Structure formats: C-alpha cells, structure tokens
N, C-alpha and C positions, 0 to 999 in steps of 0.2 A: 634597190630604188626603196624598199619600203623600211629598210635599215635607217635609211637615210631620212625619211619623213618622220620615225619615230625618235632620231636624235633630235631632229629641229623641233618637234613637239615638246619635248623635255626642256630643251635649253630655252625654249620661250615660254616654259610653264604651263601650256596646254596642257589638261587634260587629254590623256591618249584615249582612243576608242576603244572600244567594247567594254565588258560588264564590269560594274563596281567590283574593286577588289575585294575579298571575303578574308575575315580573320583566321589564321591557321589553327588549327586544331592542337591543343597542347600535347608532349609527346608523352606516351603512354608510361605508366609507373610499372617498372621493373619488379617490384615489390609485392608479391600476392596477400601479403600480409600488410596493413597499416599500421603506422608507427605507433596508432593507440591500441592496437588489439594483440593480444596473445597469439603467439603462435601455437597452433593446433598439436604440434608434437616438439617434443625438445631435440636438440643434434644429438645428443646420447641416444635418446630412445630410436630416432630414426637409421641410426647407424648399425645399432642392434639388431633392429628386424629385418633390414635389409639385407645384414651381414649374410643371412640364411639362404639367400640367391647364391647357387654357387657359379662363379664365371672362370674362363680361360684367363690366361695374361697375355698380354703383348709389351713389344716395344716398339715405340712410336719413333722414328729415326727422319733425318732431313740431313742435307748436304749443307757445308759451311758457306754462308754467304761471301760477298766480296772482301769486307773487312773483318772478317772472323778467321778465328784460329784453327778451330776444327768444327767438325759437325755435332748437331744437336740430337738430342734423344731423351725420353723419359718412359719410365713405367706406366701401362695405362690398362685398367681393367676394366673400363667404361668401354669397349671395343663391342660393334656389332656387324653383321652383314646388313644392309638395306634395301638394294634394288637389284632384280635380274636384268632388268633391260629400261634403260640402260646400267650397266654394272656397278653399283655405288656401295660404299660402303661408309659405318660412320664410327668417330671416337668423340668421347666427352674429355674437356680439359679447365680445370680452375682457370677463371679469369685473372686469378692472383700469379699465375705460372710465370715464372721467368722463361722457361723454355719455350712456351708456345709465340711469343712474337717473333722468335727464329724461325720456327718453321713456317708462321704465316709469309714472312719474308721471302723465304725460299719457293713457297707457293706449292711445293710437292712436299710427297713423304711416303715412305716404307712402314708397315705395318710387319713386324717380324712376331709371328706366332711361338709363343715358346714351348720346350718340352719340359716333363715330368723333372728332368734333372738339372735344370736349368734354374732354380730359386736364387742359386748366388748371383746370377746374371741378374736378374729382376732386382734384386736387391741393390745391385750395383747401379742401376740405372733409377732407383729408387730417391736416391740420396740429392742434397742439393750443395752447389759450389763446389764438387769436386769434377775431376776429370773422368767424364762416367766411361768413355772409350777407351782407359787406359790397360792396355794389355787384352783388348777385345778384339778378336780377329772379325774384320768384315770384307765387301768388297762392294762396289757401285751396283747398285740395283740397275736393269737393262735401260730402262728408259730414264727415270730421273735422276739415275745417280746418287740416290739417297742409299745410306748404309744397309747393306743387306748381311745382318749378321751370320756368320758361319754355324752350321750346326742346326738352325733353327729347322722345326718340324716343316712351317711353311710360311711363306713370304708375300706381300700383296703391294705392288707399287702403284703411286695414286698421285693424280694432281688435285689440290684441292678444289673443289666444287661449287661448295657453299658455306657459310657461316652463319650459326642462328644462336641466338642468346637464349639460354635456359636457366634461371635464377642466377645464382654464383658460377656457373658454370658456362660453357660453350662448344655448340654442337658443330661439330665439325664435321662435314660430307665430303668424301673423295671419291673421283672418277678413277676406276679400275683401268690401268694401262698397261699393268702386266703381271703374272703372279706364277707362284707354282710352291710344290709339295714335295716333301722327302717319300710321304706315304707311308711311314711307319713310326712307331714311338708312340707312348701315351703324352698328352697332353699336360700341361701344368695347369693344375686349379687352383682357386683360391675361396676359401669358405670360411666364413667367422674369424677372421684375421688371420688364417693359418693356409700354408700351402700344403696342396695334397695331391693325391694320383688316383684315377681308377683301381679298382681292387675286383677280385672275382665276385 
C-alpha cells in the first residue's frame, strides 16, 4: 500500500513526506598525497628500505571460471595470517593485476606456501602472459577446488571474505575453509630482491 502511495505522489509531482533530501558527501580521495604535493618518499627509496623486511613467498591460485581455459595464479610475497576467530588470512594484490579479476570472479582461492627449493616455481608464477601452470602438478583443494600445488610445505583453502582498497593495491581477506602442512622442510624466503633460506 505504501509503495502505491509513493508511486502516486511521484506521478502527480507532489513532494514525498519525510525530511528534506541532503546532498551526498563527495567520494573520498584515494590519493594520500595531493596532486600539488611532493610525495614524502620516492618509489625507489620505498622499495629499497622495505626490502629489508624478509618474508615468505606464496602462490595464490583459483579454479577456472566458466569461460576460462585454465586456472589462475600469481606469485605473492604480501601474505599474512590475520585472525584466529574467525580464521582469516590476507594477501595484497596490485589493482592493475590481470590475474586478480579471475580470482575475484571465482570467489575462492588457495594459498600455496613455497619451500626453500621452489624458487623456480615462484618465478614461473611471477611472469605475465604465459601459461603459468604448464608442467606444474596440482590437485583440487578439498573445499574450493582451487589448485593445490604438489610438494608445497603448506596450503590454505579460502573463500573471499572482504576486499579493501589500499592505495595502488587491494587488501584481500580470506575465510579459511581448510588447510594442511607437510611439517618438514625450510620455507622459501625473500629479502632484498633475492631468494634465500634459513641458516644455522
């Protein structure tokens, strides 16, 4: 009944009951530095300093979509655990990534944590415009069917929980649905642009 009244009032040009409409706030600027400002640090200096932070390396994969020939995947250094309750993980991906839209459409992904001897595997997933899965053995992760790469020390099967904007990257939060670990072997480490491993 109320909907009918609203449609009638609109059709005869009468003002609708209720408060006066207000102007919407303008959308927030994504840039933290104004167009007329100098960035506090340059990208080269930023990379050089942040490169001192050693991290692990992962390959994020997703199953193929309905109109896609094969699965999607990319090498990702920016990965972290986020929450125990509920179990959440996060990874960061460039907004210009051509692989991310395929993962977003799938709505699910698998984090493959690489071992110390898998630098070559990481490099094959870091290239653009090639068949990244050529010669790479994998099987479907138990819940989402995302590619679980063979011989990785650990894997985490996830559903996309949330996506946030972070400058020129996206912050993807995943809800953990299943996971597993071999429990042996050293991780692949990345530090100052080079792969490495733990030493005594």
